[in-house]
C-alpha positions as CSV (number, residue, x, y, z in Angstrom):
1,X,17.4,-83.3,11.4
2,X,16.0,-79.9,11.5
3,X,17.8,-77.0,10.0
4,X,17.8,-73.8,11.7
5,X,17.1,-70.8,9.7
6,X,18.6,-67.7,11.0
7,X,16.8,-64.5,10.3
8,X,19.0,-61.5,9.8
9,X,17.7,-58.7,11.8
10,X,17.8,-55.3,10.3
11,X,17.9,-52.2,12.4
12,X,15.1,-49.7,11.7
13,X,15.9,-46.1,12.4
14,X,13.4,-43.4,13.3
15,X,12.4,-41.0,10.6
16,X,15.0,-38.2,10.2
17,X,17.9,-40.2,11.6
18,X,20.9,-41.3,9.5
19,X,22.9,-44.4,10.3
20,X,26.1,-42.6,11.2
21,X,24.3,-40.3,13.6
22,X,24.2,-37.3,11.2
23,X,21.1,-35.3,11.6
24,X,19.6,-32.5,9.5
25,X,16.7,-31.4,7.4
26,X,15.7,-32.8,4.1
27,X,15.7,-30.5,1.0
28,X,11.9,-30.8,0.8
29,X,11.5,-29.6,4.4
30,X,13.7,-26.6,3.7
31,X,11.8,-25.7,0.6
32,X,8.5,-25.8,2.3
33,X,9.7,-23.6,5.2
34,X,11.3,-21.1,2.8
35,X,8.1,-20.9,0.8
36,X,6.0,-20.3,3.8
37,X,8.3,-17.6,5.1
38,X,8.4,-15.8,1.8
39,X,4.5,-15.8,1.6
40,X,4.2,-14.5,5.2
41,X,6.8,-11.7,4.7
42,X,5.0,-10.6,1.5
43,X,1.7,-10.3,3.4
44,X,3.4,-8.3,6.3
45,X,5.1,-5.9,4.0
46,X,1.9,-5.2,2.1
47,X,0.0,-4.6,5.3
48,X,2.5,-2.1,6.6
49,X,2.6,-0.1,3.3
50,X,-1.1,-0.1,2.8
51,X,-1.8,1.6,6.2
52,X,0.2,4.6,5.1
53,X,-1.5,4.6,1.7
54,X,-5.0,4.4,3.2
55,X,-4.4,7.5,5.4
56,X,-3.1,9.5,2.5
57,X,-5.9,8.4,0.2
58,X,-8.4,9.4,2.9
59,X,-6.9,12.9,3.1
60,X,-6.9,13.2,-0.7
61,X,-10.5,12.1,-1.0
62,X,-11.6,14.6,1.6
63,X,-9.8,17.5,-0.1
64,X,-10.9,16.6,-3.7
65,X,-14.5,16.3,-2.5
66,X,-14.3,19.7,-0.9
67,X,-12.7,21.2,-4.0
68,X,-15.4,19.7,-6.3
69,X,-18.1,20.9,-4.0
70,X,-16.7,24.5,-4.1
71,X,-16.5,24.4,-7.9
72,X,-20.1,23.1,-8.2
73,X,-21.4,25.8,-5.8
74,X,-19.7,28.5,-7.9
75,X,-21.2,27.3,-11.2
76,X,-24.7,26.8,-9.7
77,X,-24.8,30.1,-7.7
78,X,-23.1,32.2,-10.4
79,X,-20.7,33.7,-7.8
80,X,-17.0,33.3,-7.1
81,X,-16.5,30.7,-4.3
82,X,-13.2,30.6,-2.4
83,X,-11.9,27.3,-1.1
84,X,-9.6,27.6,1.9
85,X,-7.8,24.9,3.8
86,X,-5.4,25.9,6.6
87,X,-4.8,22.3,7.7
88,X,-2.5,21.8,4.8
89,X,1.0,23.3,5.0
90,X,1.3,25.8,3.3
91,X,-2.3,26.9,3.6
92,X,-4.3,26.8,0.4
93,X,-6.8,29.3,-1.1
94,X,-8.4,28.7,-4.5
95,X,-11.1,30.8,-6.2
96,X,-13.7,29.0,-8.3
97,X,-15.5,31.2,-10.9
98,X,-19.1,30.9,-12.2
99,X,-18.0,29.7,-15.6
100,X,-16.2,26.7,-14.1
101,X,-12.6,28.1,-14.1
102,X,-10.4,28.6,-11.1
103,X,-7.4,30.5,-9.9
104,X,-5.6,27.2,-10.2
105,X,-3.3,25.4,-7.7
106,X,-1.0,22.5,-7.1
107,X,-1.3,20.9,-3.7
108,X,1.4,18.6,-2.4
109,X,0.5,16.1,0.3
110,X,2.7,13.6,2.1
111,X,2.4,11.1,4.8
112,X,5.6,9.3,6.1
113,X,7.1,7.8,2.9
114,X,4.1,8.4,0.5
115,X,3.3,11.5,-1.3
116,X,0.7,12.8,-3.7
117,X,-0.2,15.9,-5.8
118,X,-3.6,17.5,-6.4
119,X,-3.9,19.7,-9.5
120,X,-6.6,22.3,-10.0
121,X,-6.7,23.5,-13.6
122,X,-6.9,27.2,-14.2
123,X,-9.0,27.3,-17.3
124,X,-11.4,24.4,-16.7
125,X,-11.3,24.2,-12.9
126,X,-10.9,20.4,-13.3
127,X,-9.4,18.6,-10.3
128,X,-7.0,15.7,-10.7
129,X,-4.6,13.9,-8.4
130,X,-1.9,11.3,-8.6
131,X,0.5,9.5,-6.2
132,X,4.2,10.0,-6.5
133,X,6.7,7.1,-6.2
134,X,7.9,6.3,-2.7
135,X,10.3,8.9,-1.5
136,X,13.4,7.9,0.4
């Protein structure tokens, strides 16, 4: 007499399916997607802000270079040299003297939400600049 062995069949469900028909995302999937979105948004925000900064930095480099050249020319030639820039509002006019000093000035620059200040010292004629915090 042969005995029959009945095999119990178990149902296998596709990945991501729950027995009661409830579907959704696992916690791991949600964490991975959230992390990727955070990383991408950080890159996008940095790219947008840096475009504005680059344009302002370029303008500052150009003005500072011209100011230093005028100061150098005054010291080397032994004559007063006047730097004029009408592209900046308000227009700027600074005298550089043969001993290295200047008439002094503070130049305010801005581009969209970024701003910067260039200082020309009266006594030494030294030129410095710095960026201000983002304006509203």
